[in-house]
C-alpha positions as CSV (number, residue, x, y, z in Angstrom):
1,M,0.0,-0.1,0.1
2,I,2.8,2.4,0.6
3,Q,4.4,1.8,-2.5
4,E,1.3,2.7,-4.3
5,Q,0.4,5.8,-2.2
6,L,4.1,7.0,-2.9
7,A,4.0,6.4,-6.7
8,S,1.0,8.5,-6.7
9,V,2.6,11.5,-4.6
10,E,5.4,11.3,-7.0
11,E,3.1,11.3,-9.9
12,K,1.5,14.6,-8.5
13,I,5.0,16.0,-7.6
14,Q,6.0,15.4,-11.1
15,R,3.0,17.0,-12.8
16,A,3.5,20.0,-10.6
17,C,7.2,20.5,-11.6
18,E,6.1,20.2,-14.9
19,R,3.4,22.8,-14.8
20,S,5.7,24.9,-12.8
21,G,8.8,24.7,-14.9
22,R,11.1,23.2,-11.8
23,K,13.1,20.2,-11.9
24,R,12.0,17.4,-9.9
25,E,15.2,17.2,-7.9
26,D,14.8,20.8,-6.7
27,V,11.7,19.6,-4.7
28,T,11.8,17.6,-1.4
29,L,9.1,15.2,-0.2
30,I,8.7,15.0,3.3
31,A,6.9,11.7,4.2
32,V,5.2,12.3,7.3
33,S,5.5,9.8,10.0
34,K,2.9,10.9,12.3
35,T,1.0,8.1,14.4
36,K,2.8,5.5,11.7
37,P,4.9,2.4,13.2
38,V,8.3,2.0,12.4
39,S,7.7,-0.8,10.0
40,D,5.6,1.6,7.6
41,L,8.7,4.0,7.8
42,M,11.3,1.4,7.0
43,E,8.9,0.3,4.1
44,A,9.3,3.8,3.1
45,Y,12.6,3.9,3.3
46,G,13.2,0.8,1.3
47,L,11.3,2.6,-1.4
48,G,14.0,5.5,-1.1
49,V,12.3,7.9,1.2
50,R,15.0,9.7,3.3
51,V,13.4,12.8,4.4
52,F,10.7,12.2,7.2
53,G,8.6,14.6,9.1
54,E,7.2,14.3,12.9
55,N,5.2,16.5,14.9
56,K,6.0,15.0,18.4
57,V,9.5,15.1,20.1
58,Q,9.1,11.9,21.7
59,E,8.0,10.2,18.5
60,L,10.8,11.4,16.6
61,A,13.2,10.6,19.5
62,D,11.9,6.9,19.2
63,K,12.0,6.7,15.5
64,Y,15.1,8.0,15.5
65,E,16.8,5.5,17.6
66,A,15.2,2.8,15.3
67,M,15.9,3.9,11.8
68,P,18.9,4.2,9.7
69,K,21.0,7.4,10.7
70,D,21.1,8.6,7.0
71,I,17.5,10.0,7.4
72,R,16.7,13.8,7.7
73,W,14.1,14.6,10.3
74,H,11.8,17.6,10.3
75,M,9.6,18.8,13.0
76,N,6.1,19.6,11.3
77,C,4.6,22.0,13.9
78,C,4.9,23.7,17.1
79,Q,3.6,23.2,20.5
80,K,-0.1,23.9,20.8
81,S,0.4,27.1,22.7
82,C,2.2,28.5,19.7
83,T,-1.1,27.8,17.5
84,G,-3.3,29.5,19.8
85,T,-5.2,26.5,20.5
């Protein structure tokens, strides 16, 4: 399932690049790992994904320890107090 979803996203990125005149290699896909188990992340990793985004520090810390070290991690949001909720 992840392979099909990734292929669909890649197609959309490619079409957007063509419409905007950008090169695909200039666009970074950040796979959001929020609430996903490490097994799903490893499947995406096996398909070539190397940039992941997480929104909880503890989940990122746990996943960082379990995943290969060539992954680039991003924090996707700030604390609730930053958003006014």
